[in-house]
C-alpha positions, 0 to 999 in steps of 0.5 A, spaced: 920 467 851 924 474 852 924 481 850 930 483 846 928 490 846 923 495 849 922 502 847 918 507 851 915 514 848 912 519 853 909 513 857 908 515 865 915 518 867 919 516 861 920 521 855 924 517 851 927 510 853 930 504 849 933 498 852 937 493 849 935 486 853 935 479 852 935 472 855 937 472 863 936 476 869 935 483 870 935 487 876 932 494 876 934 498 882 932 505 884 929 509 889 921 509 890 917 514 885 923 513 879 919 509 874 921 502 876 913 500 877 912 504 870 917 499 867 913 493 869 907 496 867 909 497 860 912 490 860 905 487 862 901 491 857 905 488 852 901 481 854 894 484 856 894 490 852 891 493 859 894 497 865 894 493 871 894 500 875 891 505 871 884 507 871 884 511 865 889 511 859 890 518 860 894 516 866 899 512 862 901 519 857 907 523 860 904 529 863 906 535 859 907 531 853 906 535 847 903 529 842 898 527 848 900 519 846 904 514 849 908 508 845 910 502 847 914 498 842 918 491 843 922 486 839 920 479 842 923 473 841 919 467 842 920 459 840 916 460 833 920 466 831 921 474 833 915 479 833 915 486 833 909 489 837 907 496 838 902 499 842 900 507 841 895 510 846 892 516 844 889 520 850 886 527 849 889 533 853 886 534 860 883 541 861 889 542 866 894 540 862 899 546 860 901 544 854 893 543 851 895 548 846 892 547 838 899 546 836 899 540 841 893 537 839 894 537 832 901 533 834 897 528 838 892 527 832 898 526 827 902 522 831 896 517 833 896 516 825 903 515 824 903 508 828 910 505 825 914 511 826 916 517 831 909 519 832 910 526 829 917 526 831 921 531 826 914 534 823 914 541 821 909 546 824 902 545 822 896 549 823 892 547 829 886 542 828 879 542 833 880 539 839 874 534 837 879 531 832 884 528 838 881 521 839 882 517 845 884 509 844 889 504 842 892 502 836 896 496 835 901 493 830 904 486 830 910 486 825 907 492 822 900 490 821 894 493 824 891 488 829 885 488 834 887 489 841 883 482 843 887 478 838 894 480 841 892 478 848 897 472 849 902 474 843 907 475 849 906 472 856 908 475 862 907 473 869 907 479 874 908 479 881 907 485 885 906 487 892 898 487 891 899 480 889 901 478 896 894 479 898 891 475 893 889 470 899 885 475 903 883 480 898 876 480 895 874 475 890 874 480 885 882 480 885 882 472 885 877 472 879 882 477 875 888 472 877 884 467 873 882 471 867 888 474 866 892 467 866 887 464 862 886 470 857 894 469 855 893 462 854 886 462 850 884 468 845 877 464 845 877 465 853 878 472 852 873 473 847 868 469 851 869 473 857 868 480 854 862 477 851 860 475 857 861 482 861 856 485 855 851 480 856 851 481 864 851 488 863 845 488 859 841 482 863 842 486 869 839 492 866 833 488 864 832 485 871 832 492 874 827 494 869 822 488 870 823 490 877 820 497 876 815 494 872 818 497 865 819 491 862 816 484 861 819 478 865 819 473 859 824 478 856 829 474 860 828 468 856 833 470 851 838 473 856 838 467 860 840 463 854 846 467 852 848 468 859 848 460 860 852 459 853 858 463 855 858 462 863 859 454 862 865 454 858 868 460 862 867 456 869 870 449 865 876 453 863 877 456 870 876 449 874 881 446 869 886 452 870 886 451 878 887 443 877 893 444 873 896 449 878 895 445 884 901 440 883 906 446 882 903 450 888 903 444 893 910 443 891 912 450 892 908 451 899 912 445 901 918 448 900 916 454 903 916 450 910 908 449 909 904 443 909 902 443 902 897 447 899 890 445 896 887 450 891 879 450 891 875 453 885 868 455 888 864 457 883 857 459 884 854 454 880 858 447 879 859 445 872 860 437 870 865 438 865 863 431 863 856 433 860 855 434 853 855 442 852 848 443 850 846 439 857 850 443 861 848 449 858 841 447 859 842 445 866 845 452 867 839 455 864 834 451 868 838 454 875 837 461 872 829 460 871 829 457 879 832 464 881 828 469 877 824 471 882 830 473 887 834 476 881 828 481 879 827 483 886 834 484 887 835 487 880 842 483 880 845 477 877 846 472 882 849 466 878 855 466 874 862 466 873 862 473 876 860 471 883 866 465 883 871 465 888 878 461 889 880 458 896 887 457 899 887 451 903 892 447 908 889 441 910 882 443 912 884 450 914 882 456 910 888 460 910 884 466 908 881 465 915 886 462 919 892 462 916 898 466 919 901 472 914 907 468 912 902 462 910 898 467 906 904 470 903 907 463 901 900 461 898 900 467 894 907 466 892 906 459 890 900 461 886 904 465 882 909 460 880 904 455 878 901 460 874 908 461 870 908 453 869 901 453 867 902 458 861 908 454 859 905 448 859 899 450 855 902 455 850 909 451 849 913 458 851 915 460 857 913 467 860 917 473 862 917 473 869 916 480 872 918 481 880 916 488 882 919 490 888 916 484 892 922 481 895 922 487 901 915 484 903 918 477 903 921 474 909 928 471 908 926 464 907 921 465 902 925 470 898 930 465 897 925 460 895 922 465 890 929 466 887 931 459 887 925 457 883 926 462 877 933 459 875 931 456 869 926 462 867 928 465 860 928 472 862 927 475 869 926 482 871 926 484 878 925 491 881 928 493 888 929 499 892 933 495 896 939 492 893 942 489 899 936 485 900 938 481 894 942 474 895 949 475 892 948 469 888 942 472 884 945 479 884 952 476 881 948 473 875 944 479 873 945 485 869 944 491 873 940 497 871 939 503 875 933 508 874 932 515 876 927 520 874 925 516 868 932 514 865 935 508 866 943 507 865 
């Protein structure tokens, strides 16, 4: 899989960008704050429909854009043919935006409807529309047909390795859960739907627990939500455990190449599900465990059991690297996991993901840097960003196409 082209309109600091890409290696070089990570963010959004950096969609729209929208479009080559994917991000102007005029608001509304073309480009001046008519949100088209975001996750698969990923081992459990979820959502849409539903059930059940604690509701109301939570939690736990098992051999091999003594990934669910049990039996056992925790959950007003409390441990022999590993060992383990992720997605989908390396080479020592670049030789498309071109080994640099970025422009 690879991007044949990438078009950005008013996305972050890119006013208008069109890149012709293709299979192979690409090095995007430039100083900090010029747009390297923004480019990686756009590519990752093609896979997940979400930003890995922004708190809100409003942050994705270029400051001062007259239309108050951002657009990402790409032609993607896959093993089963080429598809055209387009994401339109509409965001109402903030009160501080100097271009939040009536004319600008109208252009944003009109642009959000014109999902295929230039989003209002070339339109004649029109009367203003009330600000309330500017709707926030995303619109997505695949080969010209409107699609829901959740149905588009995984049409493009991308493995992103960014500096924050180097802290996967020592970071919070939520980061490791996020890693598992993003990987599995690109592999399985049913997992993505189950996870989305699980989050809604979790929110509802949490609110109910607090109402019961405050004597505002009947504890028997939990019976329904226990059943809902269990039915969704069990397959999520099984899928996560399966992913960790599939990643283990590759992660272990990469860790050995990096000079370690191997790597064992250990999935640590808050409730272990036996994948060999019939689904109904596993769900019943999970529900029974919830019942045994009911008093504690009501007293604390929180959900104590489920995938939202799971974790992933990185072990080198009997040693937990998060606690006893050196900084180099921890970063090596994170690197091994990301390369294992790429292979797991390829095996499950039959198509090799795009690999995006966002300014991580400077964070790795020479041994791990060389091992990483040696491991990506057979990948269809690698996009690497750097603020230190001299840090890239000569062999990789010579085989790559160089793109220089400055202030949202690439040449």
